[in-house]
N, C-alpha and C positions, 0 to 999 in steps of 0.2 A: 584434433577434432574441433570443428568450428561451431560456436554457439552464440545465441543472442538471448538476452533477458529483457522482456518487455516489463516496464515498471511504472507504477503511479505512486508518487510520494508527495503528500501535501506539505509536510513539515521538513522533509529531508531525512527523516529517520530510516525509511525504507531504502532510499537511494544509498545512504551510507552503508547499510547492511549488504546491499547488492555489490557495492564496490569492494567490501571486505571479502565477500564470497568469490568475486572474480579474481582476486589476488591469491586466494587460498586454493582454488580448484586447480588441479593438475590435469594435463592432457586436454584441456578445453580452453581455446582462445575465445573468451566470453565478451561479447560486445553488449554494452548497455544502451537501451532504447527508451527514452522518456516518451510515454504515449500522449502526454499533454502537449509538449513542445514540438515533437516531431510528427508531422502529419502524413508523410509519405511512407507507407509500410514497405520495408525491403522484401525482396523475393525470398520466400522461406525455403525454396529448394536449395539455396546456397548454404543452408545451415544444417548441421547434423542433429542438434538438440536445441530446444526452445524453452526458455524459462518464463514464468509469469509471477510477478511479485507486486504486492500492494499491501495496504493496511486494512485492518478489520473495520468495517463500517456497519454497526448494528448487527454483529454476528454473521457478517457475510462480506463479499467484495463490494466496493463502491459501485454505484450504478454506471458511472463513466467507464470503469474497467470491464464490467460485464458487457457493455455495448461494444467496447473495443474488441473483445474476444469474439463476440457474435458476428462481427463484420470481417473477421479473418477468413481467408479462403479455406474451404474444407480440405482436411488433410487425410492421409491414409497411414495411420500408425507412426507418425513422426514422433520421435522421442521428446519428452517434455518433463519439466519439474515445476513444482509450485512452492511459493514461499509467501508468508504473511507476517507482518508485524502487528502487535497489539499492545494496548496500555492496561487493560483490565482483564476482560474475558474474551475469548475468541469464538466461543460456541462451536458450531459446525462449519465455521467460515472456510477452513482449509478444504474440507470435503466438498463444500459448495463450489469453491473455486476449481477444484480438480474435476468436478462434474461438468462445469461449464467448458473447461478445456477439452475434456474427453468428448463432449458433444460435437466439437469441431474436428474430431478425428485424430487428436493427439493421443499418444500413449504415455500416460503419466507414470514415471518410474519411481519418484520419491518426492517428499515435501517436508516442510518444517515451518513452525511458528516461533517467533522470537519476541519476548516481552521487552518493550523499550519504554522510555519515558512517555507519559500520556500527552497527546497533542489535542485532546478533546477538552475544550475549556470548562464545560460543566463538571467533568470529573476532576479537573485540577482545582476548581473552586471548592469542591467537596472533599478534596485531599484523598481522592481514590487512587490516582496515579502515582507510582513510586518514581521519583526523579533519579534514583540510583540504578534503575534497571538498564540492562540485564544484570542481575546479581550474579555472583560467581558461578553458581551451579547452572544457571541458565546459559551463561556464556560458554561454559564447558560443554553443555549439551549441543549448543550451536556448532562448536568446533568438532564434536563427535559426528554430527550430521554431515559436515563437510568432508570429514575423513571417510565416512561410509560412502558418500557420493563419489569420492575419488576412487574408492574400491570398486564400485559399480561400473564406472567408466573404464577403469583399467582392465577389469575382467571382460568387459564387452569388446575392448580393442584387442585383447589377447585371444579370446575364445569365440567371439562373434555372437554371444548370447547375452541378453540383458536380464538382470535380476530386478524384479519389481518389489518395492517396499510397501507394506501396508501403512496407510496414513493413520496414525494413532491420535485419539482424542481422549482427554481425561474424563473421568466419570462426571465431574461437575459440569464440564462443557457439553456433555452429551444431553444434559437436561434442557438445553436451549432448543426449542423446536425450530425447524427450518422456516416455519411460517413467521417467525419473529423478524426475519430479514425480508423487507419489502423495499421497492424502489424509492418510496416517498417517506419512509420511516425517519430518516435523518432530517429531512426538510421539515416535517411536521414537528419534530422535537425541537429544532432550532427556532422555528416560528418567524415572525416578521422581524426584519432588520431596520435599524434607524441610523441616522448620521447626526453627530454633534457638529453642527455647522460652524461653531466657534473653533473647535479643534481641527476640523478638516481643512487641509491646505490644497485640496484638489490635485494632489500629486499623481493620481492615476494608478497607484500601486494595486488597488483592488480590482480595477477594470482590466489591467494588463495581466494580472495573475489568476483571475477567476477561471478555473478549468471548464466551466460550463457556459462561459460567455453570457452570464446573467446580470452583468453590471455595465452601466454606461454613465458617463459624466454629463451633467446638464445644469450648471457646471459642477454641482455636487453629485456624488454617487446616487444613482437610481437603480433599484433592484427589480428584475423581472422574475417574479416568483414562479412563473410557469417553466422557467429554465433552471432555477436554483434547485440543488439537491442537498443542501445543508452540510457542506463540507467544512465550513468555518474558516476557509482560506482568508476571506476578506477581514474577518474579525481578528484572526491571529496575526496577519501581516500588516495591518494598518500601522504605519510608524507613529501615528499620533494617538492611537487607540480611540479613534473617533467613531468607529462602527460598534453598535451595540444591539442587544435584543431586549425583550421585555424583562427577562430574568437576569441577564448578565451584562455588566458594563464595567470596563476598565480593569478586569481581573481574569486570571486563568489563562493568559496567552501563552502559546508555545509556537513561535514562528520558525524555529530552526533547531537542529540537534544541540543539546547542551554539551558542555565541555567534557563531562565524565564519559558520555557516550562516544564522543569523538575520539577520546583517548582509548577506550576499550575496543573500538572498531577501526583502529589505525593498524593496517597490516603492512 
C-alpha cells in the first residue's frame, strides 16, 4: 500500500513523529512531504492513503496548513488519517483538522495527538511546556495508535473493508470552543517584532526559513505583518537571538527537537 503524509513542522517535533510513524507502520510505504519546502503537489491518484500532520496552533491547525488543504484537488473518499503534536492543550484541533480534510473529499479513518516539548516561546517562559514529553504513558498511547492503525490497514487489505475510528477528545479539551481558533489569533498574540541590530549578523536565517515569506533583509530583517501569522519561526531560529517582541526577548527558544525527544522517537 502506497501512502504519503503531508506535514508542517516548525521546530521539527512533528517531522520527527512522522518519521517514527513511517518506520512503525506496516503494509504502508509512507512518503513524507514537507508542505513548506516542497511546492509541487504530487498526483494523489498514485497514493492509496494520505496523511495530514501538523502542530496545534491556538487549538487548531496553522493557517498555512489549512490553506494547503484547501488548495488540494477535491477527492472522492480517498483514505486519510490526521495527526497533531501539541505542547499544552490541543482543544478541538484534531477534529478541526479532520473536518478540513473531509471537506476536500477525503475519508478520515483514524487520528491521534501527541504531546511533545513546547515550541511556543511564551509557554516556555511561563514554564507551561514539559521538556520531557511525551512521558511514558503518552508514548505508550502513541504506539498503541500505530498498532491499531496497522490493524486497520491489514484488515482492509485482507477483507477489503475499512474500519473508521472515532476521534476522541478529552473532556478538558472539549471546553475549548472552535471559535477560539482564528487565522489571526497567533499573529495578534505574538504582536510586533523587532531586531536587535547589534546582535543581528544579517545571516538571512529568518528570511529563508519564514514559511509565510513575511521577512526580507534591508539589510536587517524587515517584517511584513500583512503576511505574518505568528508562527515564531524567526524568533526560535535566529542563531543570535536578535529577534524579539514587546513581551519576550532572549528566552523561551525551541528551534529543534531536544535530545530526549530524539531518543524516544528513534525507531
